[in-house]
N, C-alpha and C positions, 0 to 999 in steps of 0.2 A: 504494500500500500504506500502511495506517495505522500500521504498526509503525515507530517512529522509532529510528534507529540513531545514537547520539551519540558513541560512542568506537570506537577500533580494537578494543578488547577485546570490545565488544558485537558488532562486525562479525564477528570471528572466531568467536565463540560461535554466533551466529545462522546464520552461513555453514555451520558444521558441523551444526547442527540441520537446515537445509534439505538438506544433502547426505544425511544419514541418511534423510530423508523423500523423497529423490530428486526434490526440487523445485528443479531447476537454474536456472530463470529467477529464482526467488526468491533462490537462492543468489547469483546474479550481482548482484542488487539489494543484498542485505545486505552484500556484500563491497566495495561502492564506496568506503567510507572507507579500507579497507585498500589498495585500488589507488591511492588518492590520497595515501597516506602519503609524506611528504617526505624519507624516508630509505630506504636499501636494505632490502629485505625479507629475512627469514631463509629458509633452504631450505624449512622447513615452510610458511611463508606463501606462497612462490612456488608450491609444489605445490598448496596450497589454491586459489589463484587460477586455476590451470590446469584444475581439476576441472569447473566449470560450462561453460567453453568446450568442453572435450573431450567432455563428454556431450551437450551441445546439438548440436554439429556432428556427433558420432558418430551420433546419432539421424537427422539429415538425410541423412547419407551412406548409412546403411543403407536408409532409405526410397528414396533415389534409385536404389540398386542393385536394389532389389526392383522398382521401376517399370520400370527398364531391361530386366530379365529378362522381365517381362510384355509389354512393348512388342515385344520381339524374338521372342516366341512366336507362330507363325502361327495358333495356335488362337484368339488374341484379336485378330486383325487388324481385325475389324469395330468394335472399341472403340478403335482406334488414336488417333483424334482426341481423344477424351476423356482417355486416359492421357497423351497428349502434353501437353495443357494442364496436367494435374495435375503432371506431371514438371517442367514449367517453373516452376510455383509452388514446388515443393520446391527447385529450383535457386536461386531467388531468396532463399528463407529461408536456405539454406546459405551463399550468398555474403554475406548480411547478417551472420550470426554470425561468419563468418571475418573480415570487415572490422572488425567491432566488436573482435575480439581483436587484430587488427593495430593499430588506432587506440589501444587501451589500452596496448599495448606501446610504441608510438612516442611517445605523448603524456606518459606518466608513468613506466612501469616501467623502460624502458631508460635514461631520463634520470637516474634515481636509482641505477643499477647501477654500482658501482665495482669489485667483485671480478670476476675472470675467470670464475668459476663462474656468477655471476648474468648476466653478459653473454652467455655461451654459452647459458644456459637460455633467455633471452628471444629472442636471435637465431634459435635453433633453432625456438622456438615460433612466431615470426613466419614463418619459412620454411615450417613445417608448414602454417600456415593459408593461405598462398599455394598450397601443394601441394594442399590439400583443395579450394580453389577451382578449381584446374586440372583436377581430376578430372571436373568437369561443364562444362568449356569446350572449345571447338574453335577452329581457325583462328588468327587474329591475337590474339584474347582469350587463348587458351591460351598462345601464345608470350609475350605480355606478362606474364602471371602466373608463367609458368615462369622467365622471366628474373629477375623480382623474387625468386622463391623461391631461385634459384641464387645470387644476390647475397647474400642473407641467410645461406644455408648456408655460403658461402665466408667471410663475415665471422665467423661462428660458429667455423668450422674454424680460422681464423687465431687467434682468441682462445683456442681450446682447446689450442693448442700449448703454453701455459704450464701446463696441467693434466697430471697424470700419466696415462699410457695406461690405467690401471686406474680412473680416475674415472668413476663411472656416468653423469655428465652428458656427458663426452667420448665414451664408448662409445655412449650413446643418440643423440648427434649423428651418429655414423658409421652407426648403424642406419637412422635416418630419411633421411639424405642418400643412402645407397645405395638405399633404396626409391624415392626421388625419381628417381635416375638410371635405375633399372630401369623404373618404371611411367610416369613422365612424359616423361623424355628418351629413353626406349627405347635405353639404352646398357647392355646386360646385362654386357658385359665390364668396363666401368668400375665398375659396381655391385659385381660380384664382387671386383674388385681392392680396392675401398675396404673392403668388409666383411671380407675376409680379412686385410688389413693391420691393421685395428682389433682383430680377434680375436687375431692372432698377437702383437701388441704388448702386449695386456692380459694374456694368459695367464701370462706369466712372472712377473708381479708380484702375482698374486692372494694369495699367502701372506702378504703384508705388510699386507693390509687388515683393518680391524676387522670384527666379525660383520655389522653392518648393511650396510656398504658392500660386503662380500663377497657377501651375498645379492642386493643390487641389481645389482652388476656381473655376476655369473654368470647371473642371469635374463635380462639384456639380451644377454649373450654367447650364450646358448642360442638366442635369436631370430636373432642373426647367423648362427649355425651352421645353423639350420633354413632360412633364406633362401638361404644358400650351397649347401646340398644341393639345394634345389629349382631354383635358377637354373642351377647347373652341369649338372644333369640335362637341363634344357630346352635349354641351349646344345649339349650333346652330341647331343641328338635332332635339332636343327636342322642340325648338321654332318653327320649321318648321312643326311640327306635327299638 
């Protein structure tokens, strides 16, 4: 790309421009000076950096799920070999963007994180990208990435103990860790327990939050509640069989 980014201020501005244009690969390029900043990033800067990784990986995950649905449809069986090759291509692209996110966190972002909130944010993010990788893996490869995801979630959980139960970063960690337990580890009871604990601990302190944090916390808590409703219903159905 011919556009030269010389300062962090320019990186942030052009990153936001690329976000508005939904050009997430460009956004990732523009934000490189911000990612290499030798001091801890602000909450806004952390959120900005997460955007291109989230959208690029999200597109690949959506594509992979679409291919899986087509592959499993008997109507398209004669195209199985072609869809299989295409699916493997998408898997490779997803694994690459996930590894890029993990490398960025390990090589720079986490090293410069001093506050508990920043550490939890990055460790959770790292675990999430191992989880996304695990969604397209099987066998030993799945076990390896699941172990790495769980290690990062546990480190994040330990760091989050110093944050109030109402902190959106802490609640977000509980949400994503519980999803990992449910979808990757296949431990629905553990997932429900984690989600319910986080919800119950947070709800009593909501009145003490400022308006912005209140909105963030309650939005995540609603997702926790939705997951709990779905998961407990599925557990009850299994028990009734």
